C-alpha positions as CSV (number, residue, x, y, z in Angstrom):
1,M,85.9,201.7,-46.4
2,E,86.3,199.0,-43.7
3,Q,84.6,196.4,-46.0
4,W,87.0,197.4,-48.8
5,L,90.0,197.1,-46.4
6,A,88.8,193.7,-45.2
7,Q,88.5,192.4,-48.8
8,Q,92.0,193.7,-49.7
9,L,93.5,192.1,-46.7
10,K,91.7,188.8,-47.5
11,V,93.3,188.9,-51.0
12,L,96.7,189.4,-49.5
13,G,96.2,186.5,-47.1
14,E,95.0,184.1,-49.8
15,G,98.1,184.9,-51.8
16,G,100.4,184.3,-48.9
17,L,101.4,188.0,-48.9
18,L,99.9,189.3,-45.7
19,R,102.3,190.8,-43.3
20,D,101.1,190.7,-39.7
21,P,102.4,193.6,-37.5
22,D,102.4,191.3,-34.5
23,D,104.8,189.0,-36.3
24,S,107.4,191.8,-36.2
25,R,107.3,192.4,-32.5
26,Q,110.5,192.5,-30.5
27,H,111.7,189.0,-29.5
28,E,112.9,188.2,-26.0
29,R,116.6,187.3,-25.7
30,E,115.6,183.8,-24.7
31,S,113.6,181.4,-26.9
32,A,112.2,178.0,-26.2
33,A,115.4,176.6,-27.9
34,G,117.7,178.8,-25.9
35,E,119.2,182.2,-26.8
36,W,118.1,183.6,-30.2
37,L,120.6,183.5,-33.0
38,D,119.9,186.7,-34.9
39,A,120.2,186.0,-38.6
40,C,117.5,188.5,-39.5
41,S,118.4,192.1,-38.7
42,N,120.8,194.3,-40.6
43,D,123.0,195.0,-37.6
44,Y,126.0,193.5,-39.4
45,L,128.7,194.7,-37.0
46,G,126.7,194.3,-33.8
47,L,126.8,198.0,-33.0
48,G,123.1,198.5,-32.9
49,A,122.7,195.9,-30.2
50,R,125.0,197.7,-27.8
51,R,123.3,199.0,-24.6
52,V,123.3,202.7,-23.8
53,S,125.9,203.3,-21.1
54,R,125.9,205.9,-18.3
55,E,128.8,207.5,-20.1
56,T,126.8,207.8,-23.3
57,L,123.9,209.3,-21.4
58,D,126.2,211.8,-19.8
59,S,127.5,212.8,-23.2
60,L,124.0,214.1,-24.1
61,S,124.0,216.6,-21.3
62,G,123.1,220.0,-22.7
63,A,122.0,218.7,-26.1
64,Q,118.7,219.9,-27.4
65,T,116.1,217.2,-27.9
66,G,114.5,218.5,-31.1
67,A,115.8,220.8,-33.9
68,G,112.5,222.6,-34.1
69,A,112.6,223.4,-37.8
70,A,114.0,222.3,-41.2
71,R,117.7,222.9,-41.8
72,L,117.0,225.8,-44.2
73,V,114.9,227.6,-41.6
74,Q,116.7,227.5,-38.2
75,G,117.1,223.8,-37.7
76,T,120.9,223.5,-38.1
77,F,122.9,222.9,-35.0
78,A,126.6,222.3,-34.3
79,E,125.8,218.6,-33.8
80,H,124.5,218.4,-37.5
81,S,127.6,220.1,-38.8
82,E,130.0,217.9,-36.8
83,L,128.3,214.7,-37.8
84,E,128.2,215.7,-41.5
85,A,131.9,216.6,-41.4
86,E,132.8,213.2,-39.9
87,L,130.7,211.4,-42.5
88,A,132.2,213.3,-45.4
89,D,135.7,212.6,-44.1
90,W,134.9,208.9,-43.7
91,L,133.6,208.7,-47.3
92,G,136.3,210.9,-48.7
93,R,133.8,213.5,-50.0
94,E,133.7,217.3,-49.9
95,G,130.2,217.5,-48.5
96,C,127.5,215.4,-46.8
97,L,123.8,216.0,-45.9
98,L,121.9,214.1,-43.2
99,T,118.4,212.8,-44.0
100,S,115.8,211.2,-41.8
101,S,116.4,207.8,-43.6
102,A,118.0,206.3,-46.7
103,F,114.5,206.1,-48.2
104,A,114.1,209.8,-47.8
105,A,117.5,210.4,-49.3
106,N,116.7,208.6,-52.5
107,V,113.2,210.0,-53.0
108,G,114.7,213.5,-52.6
109,L,117.9,212.9,-54.6
110,V,116.6,211.5,-57.9
111,P,114.0,214.2,-58.7
112,A,116.6,216.9,-57.7
113,L,119.1,215.5,-60.2
114,A,116.8,214.8,-63.2
115,D,114.5,217.0,-65.3
116,S,112.5,216.2,-68.5
117,D,115.7,216.2,-70.6
118,S,117.5,213.7,-68.3
119,L,117.9,210.0,-68.6
120,I,118.0,207.7,-65.5
121,V,119.4,204.2,-66.0
122,S,118.3,202.1,-63.0
123,D,119.1,198.4,-62.2
124,A,116.0,196.2,-62.2
125,L,116.6,195.1,-58.6
126,N,117.2,198.6,-57.1
127,H,115.5,199.3,-53.8
128,A,111.9,200.6,-53.6
129,S,113.2,204.0,-52.5
130,I,115.1,204.4,-55.8
131,V,112.1,203.2,-57.8
132,D,109.9,205.8,-56.1
133,G,112.5,208.4,-56.7
134,C,112.5,207.6,-60.4
135,R,108.7,207.8,-60.5
136,L,108.8,211.2,-58.9
137,A,111.4,212.5,-61.4
138,R,110.3,213.9,-64.7
139,A,113.1,212.1,-66.6
140,R,113.0,209.2,-69.0
141,V,113.8,206.1,-67.0
142,V,115.3,203.0,-68.5
143,V,115.3,199.9,-66.2
144,T,118.1,197.5,-67.1
145,Q,118.7,193.8,-66.4
146,H,120.3,193.2,-63.1
147,R,124.1,193.9,-63.2
148,E,124.2,193.8,-67.0
149,L,126.5,196.3,-68.5
150,E,125.5,196.2,-72.2
151,P,122.0,197.5,-71.6
152,V,123.4,200.4,-69.6
153,E,125.8,201.3,-72.4
154,A,123.0,201.1,-75.0
155,A,120.8,203.5,-72.9
156,L,123.6,205.9,-72.4
157,R,124.6,205.8,-76.1
158,G,121.1,206.7,-77.1
159,H,120.7,209.7,-74.8
160,V,120.2,212.9,-76.7
161,G,118.8,215.2,-74.0
162,R,120.6,218.4,-73.0
163,S,120.7,217.4,-69.3
164,P,122.9,214.7,-68.0
165,A,122.2,211.0,-67.8
166,W,122.5,209.2,-64.4
167,V,123.2,205.6,-63.7
168,I,121.8,204.5,-60.3
169,T,122.7,201.2,-58.6
170,E,123.0,199.7,-55.2
171,G,126.5,198.9,-53.9
172,L,125.2,195.6,-52.2
173,F,121.8,194.5,-53.3
174,S,119.6,194.0,-50.3
175,M,117.8,190.9,-51.4
176,D,120.3,189.0,-53.7
177,G,123.4,190.0,-51.7
178,D,125.4,190.6,-54.9
179,S,127.2,193.7,-56.2
180,P,127.6,195.5,-59.6
181,D,130.9,196.0,-61.4
182,L,131.3,199.5,-60.1
183,P,134.6,200.2,-61.9
184,E,133.0,199.2,-65.3
185,L,130.0,201.4,-64.5
186,R,132.3,204.3,-63.7
187,A,134.1,203.8,-67.0
188,L,130.8,203.8,-68.9
189,C,129.6,206.9,-67.2
190,D,132.9,208.7,-68.0
191,R,132.7,207.6,-71.6
192,Y,129.3,209.0,-72.1
193,G,129.4,212.0,-69.7
194,A,126.9,210.5,-67.2
195,G,126.8,210.7,-63.5
196,L,127.0,207.6,-61.2
197,V,124.8,207.3,-58.0
198,V,125.6,204.4,-55.6
199,D,123.3,203.4,-52.8
200,E,125.6,202.0,-50.1
201,A,122.8,201.3,-47.6
202,H,124.0,197.7,-47.1
203,S,127.7,198.2,-47.9
204,L,128.6,201.2,-45.7
205,G,130.5,199.9,-42.7
206,V,131.0,196.5,-44.4
207,F,133.3,197.1,-47.4
208,G,136.0,199.5,-48.4
209,P,138.9,201.0,-46.4
210,H,137.7,201.4,-42.8
211,G,134.2,200.5,-44.0
212,A,133.8,203.5,-46.3
213,G,131.9,201.5,-48.8
214,L,132.4,200.0,-52.2
215,A,132.3,203.4,-54.0
216,S,135.4,204.3,-52.1
217,E,137.4,201.6,-53.9
218,P,139.9,202.6,-56.6
219,G,138.2,203.2,-60.0
220,A,134.7,203.0,-58.5
221,R,134.1,206.5,-57.2
222,A,130.5,207.7,-57.4
223,D,129.3,211.2,-58.0
224,V,126.7,210.8,-55.3
225,V,126.7,208.2,-52.4
226,V,123.5,207.4,-50.7
227,A,123.6,205.4,-47.4
228,G,121.7,204.5,-44.4
229,L,122.9,204.6,-40.8
230,G,120.5,202.1,-39.5
231,K,122.3,199.0,-40.6
232,A,126.1,198.5,-40.0
233,V,126.4,201.8,-38.2
234,G,123.5,200.7,-35.9
235,I,121.7,203.9,-35.3
236,Q,119.2,205.9,-37.5
237,G,119.1,208.2,-40.5
238,G,120.5,208.5,-43.9
239,L,123.0,210.6,-45.9
240,L,123.8,212.1,-49.3
241,A,127.5,212.6,-50.0
242,G,129.3,214.2,-52.9
243,S,131.1,217.3,-54.0
244,S,130.5,220.7,-52.3
245,R,128.5,221.8,-55.3
246,M,126.4,218.7,-55.2
247,S,125.7,219.3,-51.5
248,T,124.7,222.9,-52.1
249,W,122.4,221.8,-54.9
250,L,120.7,219.1,-52.8
251,W,120.4,221.6,-49.9
252,N,118.3,223.7,-52.2
253,R,116.4,221.1,-54.3
254,A,116.1,217.7,-52.5
255,R,112.5,218.1,-51.3
256,S,112.7,215.4,-48.6
257,F,115.6,217.3,-47.1
258,V,114.3,220.8,-47.6
259,F,110.8,220.2,-46.2
260,S,111.7,217.9,-43.3
261,T,112.4,218.9,-39.7
262,A,116.1,218.4,-39.0
263,P,117.2,215.3,-37.0
264,S,117.4,215.6,-33.3
265,P,120.7,217.3,-32.1
266,A,120.8,214.8,-29.2
267,L,120.5,211.9,-31.7
268,C,123.3,213.4,-33.8
269,R,125.6,213.1,-30.8
270,L,124.8,209.4,-30.4
271,T,125.2,208.9,-34.2
272,L,128.6,210.5,-34.2
273,A,129.8,208.0,-31.6
274,Q,128.3,205.1,-33.6
275,V,130.0,206.4,-36.9
276,R,133.4,206.5,-35.1
277,A,132.9,203.0,-33.8
278,A,132.0,201.7,-37.3
279,R,135.1,203.4,-38.8
280,A,137.3,201.7,-36.2
281,A,135.7,198.2,-36.5
282,D,138.2,196.6,-39.0
283,A,138.5,193.5,-36.8
284,A,134.7,193.0,-36.8
285,R,134.6,193.5,-40.6
286,A,137.2,190.8,-41.1
287,R,135.2,188.5,-38.8
288,L,132.0,189.3,-40.7
289,Q,133.5,188.4,-44.0
290,A,135.0,185.1,-42.6
291,L,131.7,184.1,-41.1
292,G,129.8,184.9,-44.3
293,D,132.3,182.8,-46.4
294,E,132.0,179.9,-43.9
295,L,128.2,180.0,-44.0
296,R,128.1,180.0,-47.9
297,G,130.5,177.0,-47.9
298,E,128.3,175.1,-45.4
299,L,125.2,175.8,-47.4
300,A,126.8,174.8,-50.7
301,A,128.0,171.6,-49.2
302,R,124.4,170.8,-48.3
303,G,123.1,171.6,-51.8
304,L,120.9,174.5,-50.6
305,P,119.8,177.0,-53.3
306,V,122.0,180.1,-52.6
307,V,122.2,183.0,-55.0
308,A,125.2,182.8,-57.3
309,G,127.6,185.8,-56.9
310,A,126.4,186.8,-53.5
311,C,129.0,188.2,-51.2
312,G,129.2,190.0,-47.8
313,P,126.7,189.6,-45.0
314,I,123.5,189.0,-47.0
315,V,122.9,185.3,-47.8
316,P,119.6,184.6,-49.6
317,V,118.3,181.0,-49.9
318,V,115.7,181.1,-52.6
319,L,112.8,178.6,-52.0
320,G,110.3,179.8,-54.7
321,S,106.8,179.5,-53.1
322,N,105.6,181.8,-50.3
323,E,104.3,178.8,-48.4
324,R,107.6,177.0,-48.4
325,A,109.5,180.1,-47.3
326,M,107.1,180.8,-44.5
327,K,107.1,177.2,-43.2
328,A,110.9,177.2,-43.3
329,M,111.0,180.5,-41.4
330,Q,108.7,179.2,-38.7
331,E,110.7,175.9,-38.4
332,L,113.9,177.9,-37.8
333,R,112.2,180.1,-35.2
334,S,111.2,177.0,-33.3
335,R,114.9,176.2,-33.2
336,G,115.8,179.6,-31.8
337,I,117.0,181.1,-35.1
338,L,115.6,184.4,-36.3
339,V,115.5,184.4,-40.2
340,Q,113.0,186.4,-42.2
341,A,111.0,185.0,-45.2
342,I,110.9,187.6,-48.0
343,R,108.0,187.5,-50.4
344,P,106.7,189.5,-53.3
345,P,106.6,192.4,-54.1
346,T,109.9,192.8,-52.3
347,V,111.3,190.0,-54.5
348,P,109.9,188.8,-57.9
349,M,107.0,186.4,-58.1
350,N,108.0,182.8,-57.3
351,G,111.2,184.2,-55.8
352,A,110.3,183.9,-52.1
353,R,113.3,183.3,-50.0
354,L,114.9,183.2,-46.6
355,R,117.2,186.2,-46.3
356,I,119.9,185.4,-43.9
357,T,122.1,188.2,-42.5
358,V,125.5,187.4,-41.0
359,H,126.6,189.2,-37.9
360,A,130.1,189.8,-36.7
361,D,129.2,189.0,-33.1
362,W,127.8,185.5,-33.9
363,P,129.2,182.7,-31.8
364,I,131.9,180.6,-33.5
365,D,129.5,177.6,-34.2
366,A,126.8,179.8,-35.8
367,P,127.5,179.0,-39.5
368,K,127.4,175.2,-38.9
369,R,124.3,175.4,-36.6
370,L,122.4,177.6,-39.1
371,A,123.3,175.5,-42.1
372,K,122.2,172.3,-40.4
373,A,118.9,173.8,-39.3
374,L,118.3,175.2,-42.8
375,E,118.9,171.9,-44.4
376,E,116.3,170.3,-42.1
377,A,113.9,173.2,-42.4
378,C,114.0,173.2,-46.2
379,A,113.8,169.5,-46.7
């Protein structure tokens, strides 16, 4: 077995695809070039970087550390109900369920919605958690070209099963940083009696009224919203939000929810405070958008290969080869800038890139500094 593992790791290394756990270690605040500029994490609003205060610690007094069981057994506490009610109110939904992560939410959701008579229409660039959820479902799955509407309509038009069809997309795609036309997808779903699922992992807290996400915009309402709390909200966990009937169904049939120990009640108290902070962060959201627009302008002025149509805090710079992306990443780190090189299978072959994430708490000169360093690193 060890020989087999050694051989497989060698193959990954030769292909420039080996991820070294030591390379993901926590970085000190100070680098050789000064203080790190974080253009790597998904802490878009800077809420995750906040230090725990004495007041926050005091708020945990009396909270139980562990839930002790799954929600369906005896793992439901007042902290779960209060947090779910806050999330449902934020998203404008009747019900919401907490999950251990957004990944767990998707792999539980999709098989719970689909049976052998169902159709799932999934965007080609959907996250791995959606892909795995589709694989676990017994439905017919049609993967459509990224953001293309005609293939979605063709698939829906051809559906003849007795069970509903479901269209699944991300709100903000995690690697390309672009978004689908949600109002048009909603209109297609309504025309053919299909359901719409939107994964707001990267758009919750960033877009929409008070950060409620792209699916909260007029004409874009999804039947189910999936989201993660570890990005703009800056904590941990995931959620599934929809109608009260949808929540009851998922309570009974989403296996990753049914068979998982409930989240820590103490963590739920912390999460509630983070959610309220994210809801109130309109000024940070405006600054985030302005910094993202400025960075794209600086990169375009230098002729760097940014993805067309990208918006929001995710700014990919596609370099093609794994070697080129890794070298550029290391050069930026030598300058005190944390940027991650993304390689296959996370992105398509020959689509290796630097995935830059904008943060609302960046210093004012960050876009110019980053663009100049990128131009030199990618030369």
